[in-house]
Structure formats: C-alpha cells, structure tokens
N, C-alpha and C positions, 0 to 999 in steps of 0.2 A: 608953223614950224614942223608940225607932224608930217605934213605933205612933203616937205623937202627931205626929211629923214627917210620917209618911205620911198621916195623917188630914188634917192642915192642907193639905198639898200636893194631896191629892185634892179637898178642898173648894174650893180656889182654882181648880184646873183645871175643876171642874164649873161654877163660877160664870162662868168665862171662856167656857165652851161655851154657857151660858145667854145671855150677852151676844151672842155671835156669832149664835145662833139668832134672838134678838130683832132684831138688825140685818138679818139676811137676810129675816126675815118682813116687816119694815117696808119693805124695798126691793121685795119681791114685791108687796106691797099698793100701794105708790106707783107702780109700773110697770104696775099692773092685770093682773098675772099671776095673783094670787090675788084673788078677789072680796072686797072689804071687807065686804060684806053676809053673807058666809058665816059661819054660826053657829060652826063649829069654829075658824075663823080668829079670830073675835072673842074666843072663850074663851081660846085660846092666847095671843093678844096681851094680854089682860087679866092672865093669870097671869104672863107674862113682865114686864109693866109693874109688877106688884106686887113682883116679885123685884128689879128693877133700879132703880126710882125712888128708893128710900131712899138709894142710893149716888149716883145721878146728880144729885139736886136740889141738894145743897151745892156740887157742882162747877159746875153750870149758873149759879149765882149769880156766879161769877168768870169763867167762860169762855162767852161768847155764841157762837151758831152763826156759823161763818165761811162767808160766801157762801151762806147757807141750809143749810149742812151741819152737823149736830150732831156735834162731835168728842168729846163726852163719853165714848162707849164706848171710843174709842182711849185716852183719858187714863186711864180706869179700868183697862183691860187692862195698859197699861204700868206703872201704879202698882202693880197687884197683882204683876206679875212682879218689879219692883224690890223690893217689900216681901218677897216670898217669898225672893228671892235674898239679902237682908240678914238675914232672921230664921232661915232654915233652913240647915243645912249644905249644902254644894255638891251632894252626891249625893242630896239629898232634894228639891231644887227642881224647877222646871218643865222644866229642861233636863237630861235624864238623860244 
C-alpha cells in the first residue's frame, strides 16, 4: 500500500512541476526573454500544453481570466494539493 501512496504522491508532485514549468515558460515568452520563434521553445510549449490542457479546459469554462491573467494553473495546483491531502494519509502527501 505504501508503494501506491508514494506513486500517487510522486505523480501529483510531477504534474505540479509541469504546471509551474509551463507557467514560467509562458511568462518568459510573454516578456520576450525567450524568443517565441525558437524551435525548442515551441516544442517544449506544445508538449506542456498537451499535458495541461485536458485539465485546464473544464476549469476555464467556469473561471474566466481575471484582469487578463489566467488563474487556472493556481486553481489546479490548489485542487491537487487538497485532493492529495484528503485521499492520502498525512505522511504520504505533498507536505512531508
């Protein structure tokens, strides 16, 4: 049972890291620190978009951008942490 708890916690933590990387990359592109025409940046952005859009899209139907800022990643991260805290025993969650 410990293995399953650890695997779920690891997957959730990994997905949160993917979300954070996607947000950071989008900011770097928006502030023109990373060239949007860069092929590597485009590929990375496409992969991250494929990983996160299935989770973001249902939430975006109910939560529009606030002041032009998409808060969907924050909602997903908070939701994952709450879900992990409820489903997994305390010592297996995100807060060790």
